[in-house]
C-alpha positions in Angstrom: 142.8 103.8 36.5 144.0 101.1 38.8 143.5 103.0 41.4 139.8 103.7 40.7 138.6 100.1 39.3 140.3 98.4 42.9 138.1 101.2 44.3 135.2 100.3 42.3 135.6 96.7 43.3 135.9 97.8 46.7 132.4 99.3 46.7 131.1 96.2 45.3 132.1 93.6 47.6 130.5 96.0 50.4 127.0 95.9 48.7 127.2 92.3 48.5 127.9 92.2 52.3 125.4 90.4 54.6 123.5 93.4 56.7 122.4 92.5 60.2 118.8 90.9 60.7 116.4 92.1 63.3 116.3 89.6 65.6 113.7 86.8 65.1 110.6 86.6 67.8 112.1 83.0 68.5 115.6 85.2 69.7 113.8 87.9 71.4 112.0 85.4 73.1 115.8 83.6 74.4 116.8 87.1 75.1 113.9 87.1 77.7 114.5 84.1 78.8 118.0 85.0 79.7 117.1 88.1 81.2 114.6 86.5 84.1 118.2 84.1 84.8 119.8 86.7 84.9 117.6 88.5 87.3 116.7 85.3 89.8 120.6 84.8 90.0 121.3 88.0 90.8 118.2 87.8 93.3 119.9 85.2 95.0 123.1 86.8 95.5 121.2 89.9 97.1 119.4 87.5 99.3 122.5 85.5 100.5 124.6 88.8 100.9 122.0 90.5 103.0 121.0 93.6 100.9 117.8 92.0 101.1 116.3 90.8 103.2 114.4 87.2 103.5 110.9 87.0 105.4 109.2 83.9 106.0 105.4 84.2 105.8 105.2 83.5 109.1 107.4 87.0 110.3 106.0 89.4 107.8 103.0 90.7 110.0 105.6 91.7 112.2 107.5 93.1 110.0 104.8 95.1 108.1 102.9 96.2 111.3 106.2 96.9 113.5 109.0 97.4 111.8 107.1 99.6 109.0 107.6 97.1 106.1 104.8 97.7 102.6 103.6 94.9 101.3 103.9 95.1 97.5 102.3 92.5 95.9 103.8 91.6 92.2 101.8 88.9 91.0 99.6 89.1 88.2 95.7 90.7 88.0 94.2 87.0 88.0 96.2 85.6 90.8 95.3 88.8 92.6 91.7 88.9 92.2 91.4 85.4 93.5 93.3 86.7 97.5 95.1 89.3 98.4 96.3 91.3 101.6 94.2 93.8 102.4 96.3 97.4 102.3 98.9 95.5 100.4 100.4 97.9 96.8 100.0 95.7 94.0 101.9 96.5 90.4 102.4 93.5 88.4 105.8 92.3 86.8 104.2 90.4 84.4 101.5 91.1 82.4 99.3 89.1 79.4 101.0 89.0 76.5 98.5 90.5 74.3 100.8 90.4 71.1 97.9 88.8 68.3 101.5 88.5 65.6 101.3 84.8 64.0 104.4 83.7 66.3 103.2 84.6 69.6 99.5 83.1 68.9 101.4 80.1 67.9 103.0 80.0 71.2 100.1 80.8 73.4 98.8 78.3 72.0 101.5 75.8 73.1 101.5 77.3 76.1 97.5 76.4 76.7 98.0 73.1 75.7 101.2 72.3 78.0 100.7 74.8 80.8 97.4 77.5 80.8 95.1 74.1 80.3 96.6 73.0 83.9 97.7 75.5 85.5 94.9 78.2 84.4 97.9 81.4 83.9 97.8 83.4 81.2 100.8 83.8 78.6 102.6 86.3 80.1 105.6 89.0 79.2 107.9 91.0 81.4 105.9 94.6 82.5 108.2 96.9 81.0 106.6 99.5 83.3 107.2 98.0 86.3 109.6 100.4 87.7 108.4 103.5 86.9 104.9 102.2 87.9 106.6 101.4 91.7 108.2 104.9 91.8 104.2 106.7 91.3 103.4 104.3 93.9 106.5 104.7 96.3 108.1 107.9 95.1 110.9 107.7 98.4 113.0 105.3 97.9 114.3 105.0 101.3 110.6 102.8 102.1 110.5 99.6 103.7 109.0 97.4 100.8 108.7 93.4 101.5 107.8 92.4 97.9 105.9 88.9 97.3 105.0 86.7 94.9 102.5 83.5 94.9 105.8 80.8 95.0 109.1 83.7 96.0 111.1 82.9 92.1 109.2 86.2 90.5 109.4 87.8 93.6 112.9 87.9 94.0 113.7 88.9 89.9 111.3 92.1 91.0 113.3 92.7 94.2 116.5 92.4 91.5 115.4 95.4 89.7 114.1 97.5 92.4 117.5 97.3 93.8 119.1 98.3 90.6 116.5 101.1 90.6 117.8 102.4 93.8 115.2 100.9 96.4 117.6 99.5 99.4 115.2 98.8 101.8 113.6 95.7 100.6 112.6 92.0 101.8 111.5 88.9 100.2 108.9 86.7 101.3 110.1 83.4 101.3 108.7 80.7 99.9 105.8 83.5 98.4 102.4 83.6 99.6 101.9 79.7 98.8 104.0 79.2 102.2 101.4 81.4 104.0 98.9 79.7 106.6 95.8 81.2 107.4 97.1 83.7 110.1 99.9 84.7 108.4 98.6 87.7 106.9 95.5 89.7 108.6 93.0 91.2 106.2 93.2 88.4 103.7 90.6 89.3 100.7 88.8 87.6 97.7 87.5 84.0 97.2 89.9 81.8 97.6 92.9 81.4 100.6 96.1 83.4 99.7 98.6 79.8 99.5 96.2 79.2 96.9 95.4 81.6 94.7 98.4 80.8 92.2 96.7 77.5 92.0 94.1 77.7 88.4 93.0 75.3 85.6 92.5 71.7 86.2 94.8 71.8 89.1 92.2 73.7 90.9 89.8 71.4 90.5 92.1 68.7 91.4 93.3 70.3 94.6 89.4 70.8 95.0 89.6 67.3 95.3 92.0 66.9 98.2 90.5 68.8 100.1 87.4 67.0 99.9 89.0 63.9 100.7 91.1 65.1 102.9 88.0 66.4 104.9 86.3 62.9 104.6 89.1 61.5 106.1 89.3 63.7 109.1 85.6 62.9 109.8 85.7 59.7 109.2 
């Protein structure tokens, strides 16, 4: 009888044990940020070790035309629409976050107020199909890919994921398209200069004002 009572007591105590709760949205967001930090750190290590080759914008044309690299543009669609290199591949690493849950909507409003209004950038999330989409576009993993974005950080993350996915002949556009000058890439399409495509929102008009003032200064 004592054994039965002890067994019953154990069952009752187990019922009152706290069950693990699903991660809150804020926790998932922190996890995503931690992953981005890991990808960036690993990307720097790959570049420093030479496993991923750093290519300066001024040398990109030679890498593409003479060495057989394919330019992989991983910027979101709204940046690529402004300016892009003709013939480049496009698979975005980040896509617009279309989740409309209350927590995400609140984050979108905060993002717009602090970042989006100034830069014109959407609230984004990592593209879960990034590697799969690259594999469809470039099934031969021995292909030479020069990974590029606006400033170089997102392409560093993309290179890490591609390297982990089996692509070993990778180049990284150092500093991104923002470091390019007018003659670095031939066949640029779009309404903006390639080095300004990342800039949007209120900062875009501020940039146009600076360009205008610089032109006026030169004319005088």
